KOLDOGU-789980 format. One record per residue (C-alpha): x, y, z negated; residue in one letter. Coordinates in nm, 4 decimals. Last residue first. Example, Ala and Ser with C-alpha at 12.3 -4.5 7.8 and 13.67 -1.06 7.14 Angstrom:
<sites>
SITE          u          v          w   type
SITE     1.3670    -0.1060    -0.7140      S
SITE     1.2300    -0.4500    -0.7800      A
</sites>
This chain:
<sites>
SITE          u          v          w   type
SITE    -1.2451     6.8796    -1.7397      R
SITE    -1.0212     6.9671    -2.0334      H
SITE    -1.0139     6.6139    -2.1782      Q
SITE    -0.6721     6.5199    -2.0427      C
SITE    -0.5006     6.3065    -1.7801      H
SITE    -0.8099     6.2220    -1.5786      G
SITE    -0.6858     6.4141    -1.2779      D
SITE    -0.3431     6.5631    -1.3360      A
SITE    -0.2877     6.8369    -1.5903      C
SITE    -0.2426     7.1967    -1.4754      G
SITE    -0.4719     7.3548    -1.7334      C
SITE    -0.7327     7.4540    -1.4759      A
SITE    -0.7470     7.1013    -1.3426      T
SITE    -0.6772     6.9690    -0.9946      N
SITE    -0.3065     6.9061    -0.9657      L
SITE    -0.2219     6.7341    -0.6383      E
SITE    -0.0424     7.0379    -0.5026      S
SITE    -0.0324     7.0482    -0.1261      R
SITE     0.2814     6.9767     0.0742      F
SITE     0.3280     7.1591     0.4023      N
SITE     0.6283     6.9655     0.5240      S
SITE     0.9071     7.1412     0.7171      H
SITE     1.1612     7.1414     0.4333      A
SITE     1.0744     6.7847     0.3344      I
SITE     1.1089     6.6499     0.6872      D
SITE     1.4418     6.8307     0.7246      W
SITE     1.5801     6.6853     0.3997      W
SITE     1.4367     6.3477     0.5064      L
SITE     1.6996     6.3281     0.7805      P
SITE     1.9582     6.2455     0.5078      N
SITE     2.3199     6.3343     0.5874      I
SITE     2.5748     6.1182     0.4029      A
SITE     2.9192     6.2454     0.5020      L
SITE     3.1561     5.9693     0.3892      D
SITE     3.0982     5.7761     0.7120      K
SITE     3.2204     6.0739     0.9112      P
SITE     2.9448     6.2307     1.1228      F
SITE     2.8560     6.1668     1.4857      L
SITE     2.5648     6.3670     1.6204      R
SITE     2.3160     6.2363     1.8743      G
SITE     2.0610     6.1194     1.6208      A
SITE     2.0933     6.4340     1.4105      L
SITE     1.8920     6.6313     1.6660      A
SITE     1.5755     6.4524     1.5512      S
SITE     1.6237     6.6001     1.2033      A
SITE     1.5711     6.9502     1.3358      T
SITE     1.7605     7.2789     1.3154      D
SITE     2.0999     7.1177     1.3580      P
SITE     2.3743     7.1163     1.0931      L
SITE     2.6898     7.3250     1.1169      P
SITE     3.0053     7.1253     1.0487      T
SITE     3.3004     7.1060     0.8169      A
SITE     3.4191     6.7459     0.8006      A
SITE     3.6975     6.5390     0.6461      L
SITE     3.8876     6.8372     0.5071      I
SITE     4.1851     6.7303     0.2974      T
SITE     4.1897     6.8715    -0.0556      E
SITE     4.5323     6.9282    -0.2140      E
SITE     4.5133     7.3078    -0.1831      P
SITE     4.1831     7.3278    -0.3754      D
SITE     3.8745     7.4367    -0.1844      L
SITE     3.6594     7.7279    -0.3053      R
SITE     3.7516     7.9673    -0.0236      M
SITE     3.6616     7.7004     0.2324      R
SITE     3.3034     7.6682     0.1070      W
SITE     3.2503     8.0450     0.0991      I
SITE     3.3809     8.0752     0.4555      A
SITE     3.1595     7.7908     0.5820      D
SITE     2.8539     7.9425     0.4134      I
SITE     2.9261     8.2802     0.5723      T
SITE     2.9874     8.1313     0.9167      G
SITE     2.6687     7.9271     0.8947      V
SITE     2.4624     8.2331     0.7982      A
SITE     2.4693     8.4029     1.1380      D
SITE     2.1109     8.5173     1.0756      A
SITE     1.9632     8.4533     0.7309      S
SITE     1.7979     8.1251     0.6304      P
SITE     2.0850     8.0084     0.4057      D
SITE     2.1411     7.6540     0.2782      F
SITE     2.4688     7.4638     0.2373      G
SITE     2.5488     7.1004     0.1578      I
SITE     2.8829     7.0140    -0.0024      S
SITE     3.0377     6.6668    -0.0375      L
SITE     3.3443     6.5982    -0.2509      A
SITE     3.5543     6.2816    -0.2823      M
SITE     3.8514     6.2039    -0.5085      H
SITE     4.0147     5.8871    -0.3840      R
SITE     4.1078     5.5552    -0.5422      C
SITE     4.3753     5.2850    -0.5326      D
SITE     4.6612     5.5224    -0.4537      Q
SITE     4.6636     5.6409    -0.8132      S
SITE     4.7890     5.9541    -0.9850      P
SITE     4.7950     5.9321    -1.3669      R
SITE     4.5556     6.0699    -1.6264      C
SITE     4.6486     6.0246    -1.9943      D
SITE     4.3757     5.9801    -2.2540      V
SITE     4.4629     5.9790    -2.6254      V
SITE     4.2573     5.7314    -2.8293      N
SITE     4.5505     5.6517    -3.0653      E
SITE     4.5761     5.3019    -2.9088      P
SITE     4.6333     5.4872    -2.5784      S
SITE     4.3718     5.5252    -2.3057      L
SITE     4.5052     5.5423    -1.9494      I
SITE     4.2921     5.7169    -1.6860      S
SITE     4.3265     5.6578    -1.3134      E
SITE     4.3787     5.9189    -1.0446      F
SITE     4.2697     6.0059    -0.6941      G
SITE     4.4381     6.1936    -0.4124      P
SITE     4.2088     6.4312    -0.2223      S
SITE     3.8991     6.4027    -0.0060      C
SITE     3.6780     6.6615     0.1548      T
SITE     3.3290     6.6938     0.3004      A
SITE     3.1420     6.9953     0.4344      G
SITE     2.7844     7.0211     0.5542      A
SITE     2.6039     7.3294     0.6814      F
SITE     2.2539     7.4442     0.7808      I
SITE     2.0345     7.2653     0.5265      P
SITE     1.6599     7.2639     0.5928      P
SITE     1.4494     7.5547     0.4633      Q
SITE     1.1329     7.5508     0.2561      K
SITE     1.3262     7.7096    -0.0346      C
SITE     1.1795     7.4790    -0.2996      T
SITE     1.1381     7.1725    -0.0788      N
SITE     1.4924     7.1958     0.0555      A
SITE     1.6119     7.2370    -0.3046      H
SITE     1.4415     6.9152    -0.4114      L
SITE     1.5879     6.7327    -0.1123      G
SITE     1.9380     6.8489    -0.2050      V
SITE     1.8778     6.7301    -0.5623      L
SITE     1.7586     6.3872    -0.4413      C
SITE     2.0638     6.3292    -0.2216      D
SITE     2.2833     6.4376    -0.5132      F
SITE     2.1189     6.1770    -0.7376      L
SITE     2.1907     5.8964    -0.4907      L
SITE     2.5448     6.0248    -0.4350      A
SITE     2.6192     5.9837    -0.8065      G
SITE     2.6486     5.6047    -0.8071      T
SITE     2.8371     5.5785    -0.4776      K
SITE     3.0898     5.8433    -0.5800      W
SITE     3.1412     5.7075    -0.9315      G
SITE     3.1839     5.3420    -0.8407      A
SITE     3.2561     5.2361    -1.1991      V
SITE     3.5592     5.0408    -1.3206      N
SITE     3.6057     5.0526    -1.6974      R
SITE     3.8158     4.8385    -1.9352      V
SITE     4.1186     4.7592    -1.7164      L
SITE     4.4213     4.6376    -1.9104      F
SITE     4.7324     4.8433    -1.9825      P
SITE     5.0621     4.6612    -1.9145      A
SITE     5.2262     4.5052    -2.2179      P
SITE     5.4784     4.7025    -2.4267      T
SITE     5.7749     4.4769    -2.5042      D
SITE     6.0276     4.6933    -2.3194      A
SITE     5.9084     5.0015    -2.5086      E
SITE     5.9747     4.8390    -2.8449      G
SITE     5.7583     4.5960    -3.0350      G
SITE     5.4790     4.6645    -3.2840      S
SITE     5.2088     4.6643    -3.0209      T
SITE     4.8683     4.8257    -2.9714      E
SITE     4.7250     4.7339    -2.6361      R
SITE     4.6960     5.0114    -2.3822      R
SITE     4.3574     5.0734    -2.2262      Q
SITE     4.2825     5.1318    -1.8591      H
SITE     3.9950     5.3448    -1.7304      L
SITE     3.8979     5.3396    -1.3647      K
SITE     3.6422     5.5589    -1.1897      L
SITE     3.6431     5.4276    -0.8326      A
SITE     3.5172     5.6427    -0.5433      D
SITE     3.6155     5.9391    -0.7549      L
SITE     3.3655     6.2200    -0.7993      S
SITE     3.2304     6.5369    -0.6457      E
SITE     2.8819     6.6670    -0.5695      F
SITE     2.8361     7.0112    -0.4178      T
SITE     2.5398     7.2425    -0.3521      M
SITE     2.5874     7.5707    -0.1660      L
SITE     2.2886     7.8042    -0.1827      A
SITE     2.1924     8.1207     0.0019      L
SITE     1.8220     8.1925    -0.0524      D
SITE     1.8382     8.5626    -0.1354      D
SITE     1.9431     8.8134    -0.4021      Q
SITE     2.0637     8.5630    -0.6637      P
SITE     2.3214     8.4249    -0.4166      D
SITE     2.3718     8.0759    -0.5535      I
SITE     2.6729     7.8451    -0.5755      V
SITE     2.5626     7.5162    -0.7288      M
SITE     2.7864     7.2505    -0.8810      S
SITE     2.7687     6.8800    -0.9585      F
SITE     3.0368     6.6704    -1.1270      G
SITE     3.0903     6.2971    -1.1511      G
SITE     3.0280     5.9613    -1.3211      I
SITE     3.0442     6.0331    -1.6953      W
SITE     2.8883     5.7617    -1.9155      F
SITE     3.1114     5.8475    -2.2130      L
SITE     3.3345     6.1552    -2.2406      S
SITE     3.0644     6.3574    -2.4154      D
SITE     3.0861     6.1312    -2.7207      P
SITE     2.7446     6.0030    -2.8390      I
SITE     2.6576     6.1389    -3.1838      Q
SITE     2.4787     6.4520    -3.0606      Q
SITE     2.2149     6.2528    -2.8742      Q
SITE     2.1492     6.0020    -3.1536      A
SITE     1.8573     6.1787    -3.3276      E
SITE     1.6813     6.2355    -2.9960      F
SITE     1.7125     5.8716    -2.8904      R
SITE     1.9534     5.8267    -2.6040      P
SITE     1.8097     5.7226    -2.2659      T
SITE     1.7173     5.3768    -2.1346      N
SITE     1.3453     5.4683    -2.1470      T
SITE     1.2947     5.1899    -2.4050      T
SITE     1.5139     5.3715    -2.6571      D
SITE     1.8898     5.4105    -2.6873      F
SITE     2.0681     5.4544    -3.0232      W
SITE     1.9122     5.1187    -3.1178      D
SITE     2.2092     4.9459    -2.9563      S
SITE     2.2364     4.7756    -2.6167      E
SITE     2.3175     5.1000    -2.4340      I
SITE     2.5674     5.1844    -2.7093      L
SITE     2.7506     4.8520    -2.6751      R
SITE     2.7690     4.8882    -2.2979      R
SITE     2.9283     5.2321    -2.3290      E
SITE     3.1747     5.1111    -2.5922      E
SITE     3.2720     4.8127    -2.3749      P
SITE     3.3446     5.0409    -2.0772      A
SITE     3.1156     5.0260    -1.7756      Y
SITE     3.1759     4.7843    -1.4894      G
SITE     2.9553     4.5171    -1.6470      T
SITE     2.6472     4.7349    -1.5971      F
SITE     2.7009     4.7702    -1.2214      D
SITE     2.5065     4.4486    -1.1487      D
SITE     2.1908     4.6003    -1.2945      H
SITE     1.9891     4.4257    -1.5679      S
SITE     2.1495     4.6225    -1.8511      R
SITE     2.0469     4.9454    -1.6822      Y
SITE     2.3249     5.2008    -1.6722      P
SITE     2.3076     5.5420    -1.8441      Y
SITE     2.4510     5.7563    -1.5646      C
SITE     2.6152     6.0914    -1.6202      K
SITE     2.6512     6.3981    -1.4002      V
SITE     2.8219     6.7033    -1.5442      T
SITE     2.7114     7.0457    -1.4315      F
SITE     2.8893     7.3583    -1.3073      F
SITE     2.7135     7.6828    -1.2155      G
SITE     2.8287     7.9467    -0.9705      E
SITE     2.6582     8.2852    -0.9321      H
SITE     2.7359     8.4888    -0.6224      L
SITE     2.8159     8.8446    -0.5210      R
SITE     2.8729     8.8368    -0.1472      R
SITE     3.1413     8.9959     0.0711      G
SITE     3.2804     8.6594     0.1758      A
SITE     3.3361     8.5671    -0.1891      L
SITE     3.2774     8.7499    -0.5180      H
SITE     3.2003     8.4858    -0.7779      L
SITE     3.0287     8.5235    -1.1137      D
SITE     3.0408     8.2493    -1.3768      H
SITE     2.8639     7.9433    -1.5101      G
SITE     2.9377     7.6687    -1.7607      V
SITE     2.8346     7.3169    -1.8620      I
SITE     2.4829     7.2376    -1.7399      F
SITE     2.3887     6.8726    -1.7917      S
SITE     2.2348     6.6305    -1.5398      L
SITE     2.1647     6.2901    -1.6978      A
SITE     2.0828     6.0044    -1.4624      Y
SITE     1.9054     5.6845    -1.5650      V
SITE     2.0590     5.3630    -1.4349      G
SITE     2.1723     5.1671    -1.1293      P
SITE     1.9264     5.3628    -0.9121      A
SITE     1.6933     5.1804    -0.6722      H
SITE     1.4123     5.4296    -0.7357      D
SITE     1.5155     5.7329    -0.9371      L
SITE     1.4711     5.8294    -1.3038      W
SITE     1.6034     6.1745    -1.3917      L
SITE     1.7061     6.3049    -1.7342      Y
SITE     1.7592     6.6782    -1.7699      W
SITE     1.9938     6.9209    -1.9422      E
SITE     2.0166     7.2943    -2.0018      A
SITE     2.1754     7.3283    -2.3431      R
SITE     2.0304     7.3383    -2.6950      G
SITE     1.9316     6.9721    -2.7300      N
SITE     1.5876     6.9648    -2.5750      W
SITE     1.6333     6.7321    -2.2807      V
SITE     1.4039     6.8066    -1.9861      Q
SITE     1.2410     6.4940    -1.8510      S
SITE     1.2068     6.3632    -1.4981      T
SITE     1.0159     6.0743    -1.3424      A
SITE     0.9985     5.8348    -1.0456      K
SITE     1.1837     6.0360    -0.7827      L
SITE     1.2398     5.8151    -0.4785      G
SITE     1.2815     6.1345    -0.2781      L
SITE     1.0094     6.0579    -0.0241      M
SITE     0.7879     5.9119    -0.2975      S
SITE     0.8298     6.2207    -0.5146      Q
SITE     0.7389     6.4387    -0.2179      L
SITE     0.4197     6.2413    -0.1572      A
SITE     0.3296     6.2629    -0.5265      G
SITE     0.3311     6.6408    -0.5219      V
SITE     0.2961     6.8487    -0.8386      W
SITE     0.6049     6.7062    -1.0095      S
SITE     0.8188     6.8213    -0.7167      A
SITE     0.7378     7.1840    -0.7869      K
SITE     0.8271     7.1320    -1.1530      I
SITE     1.1616     6.9705    -1.0687      L
SITE     1.2792     7.2484    -0.8381      M
SITE     1.1639     7.5189    -1.0796      A
SITE     1.3460     7.3418    -1.3643      E
SITE     1.6706     7.3366    -1.1685      I
SITE     1.6624     7.7080    -1.0936      R
SITE     1.5292     7.8105    -1.4362      N
SITE     1.8019     7.6157    -1.6153      R
SITE     2.0534     7.7706    -1.3755      F
SITE     1.9653     8.1243    -1.4794      F
SITE     1.9032     8.0370    -1.8443      S
SITE     2.2465     7.8777    -1.8877      D
SITE     2.4027     8.1548    -1.6798      F
SITE     2.2889     8.4274    -1.9183      D
SITE     2.4479     8.7097    -1.7222      I
SITE     2.6155     9.0076    -1.8880      N
SITE     2.6121     9.3228    -1.6766      M
</sites>
């Protein structure tokens, strides 16, 4: 059976965002100021969060079937981008081309690309990490993962007419804290899922692996080289309300790891947020007690018109 993974994951993300849009209290808990679906042919959204260094873009890339731990699963991969605010301290860490575009008329007052400019911006720009979801379409099993480098560094080689010995060292043109920047969005996405499934997370896994830096040649060819100055980080949060689910989630998580990944943590999570207080987690494992509060909250929709518009927002009343 052929699966339209774009539609499947579009519906999943959109359902999470729509449910949140009905409840101001949930938006406040998540720091979610606004969202907008991007109509450019693929599943993509812009998200505005409190205290964020910019506007996030979450874009679906590809999906496929998985058969792990006796389960048939769907896995979807997304890119995470950040369009930095000019007023934020992180703005200067972005590459000159990225800063130039943000300051150009290709971006509007929302700090996102104008519709007519979306296809003209290279996909390689503004990237800060990757997000993935493993979903069992038959029940509520979900494994959500964010991964990035703690420092996303791009060096550029100067063009020279001399020989190899005269080639100057590449100079740094981009240095963005990818992990720190994207973790804020991941925290929000986990909270959105907890609200949708009305279940708190049951598993957390974190890994690290050797990092790399990118070298851009004068011919615009990118070469990635291992670096001891940065690490690749990944954090996974698992949901599944079924009995003995932690073992299944743990097995699925481990089966997806690459050989070079070092496990920092692989732990069941307690049933209540209060039980987190006595648990010690690695500093790289950011567990938010609000995920439990959200899952156990009985939010009520604040929409009060037949058409679904908020109070006073239209003339249908």
